[in-house]
C-alpha positions in Angstrom: 87.2 100.0 105.2 85.1 98.3 107.7 81.3 97.7 107.5 81.2 97.8 111.2 80.7 101.7 111.4 78.2 103.0 113.9 75.2 105.4 112.8 74.1 108.3 114.9 71.1 110.8 114.3 71.8 114.3 115.3 69.1 116.9 115.7 70.2 120.2 114.2 69.3 123.7 115.3 66.7 124.1 112.8 64.9 120.8 114.3 65.8 118.5 111.3 67.7 115.5 112.1 70.7 114.4 110.2 72.3 110.7 110.0 76.2 110.6 110.4 78.8 107.7 110.7 80.5 107.8 114.2 83.7 109.7 113.5 81.8 112.6 112.6 79.9 113.1 115.8 81.6 116.0 118.0 80.7 116.8 121.3 80.5 120.5 122.7 77.3 121.5 121.3 73.7 120.8 123.3 72.2 118.9 120.3 70.0 115.9 120.9 71.5 112.6 119.7 70.2 109.1 119.4 72.5 106.3 118.7 74.4 104.4 117.9 72.8 102.2 115.1 74.9 99.2 113.7 73.7 100.4 109.7 72.4 103.4 108.0 69.4 101.8 107.2 68.2 101.1 111.2 69.3 104.8 111.6 67.1 105.9 108.7 63.9 103.8 110.3 64.6 105.0 113.5 64.5 108.9 112.1 61.4 108.3 110.6 59.9 107.2 113.9 61.3 110.4 115.4 59.6 112.5 112.9 56.5 110.8 113.4 57.0 111.5 117.3 57.4 115.2 116.6 60.9 115.2 117.8 62.5 115.7 114.2 61.1 118.0 111.5 61.0 116.1 108.2 63.8 117.3 105.5 
């Protein structure tokens, strides 16, 4: 398996943001999405920023 997988932050209906790998990103729902990010660690750091900015609720 390749480490070149992209990661996305997807805002759920309850306001929390989930970090998911790109193959799991599905269209059709009107959810906010940020990314792609090169690593899961980068996506985690960005999610912390989104929580601090009030865009996402903490888990």
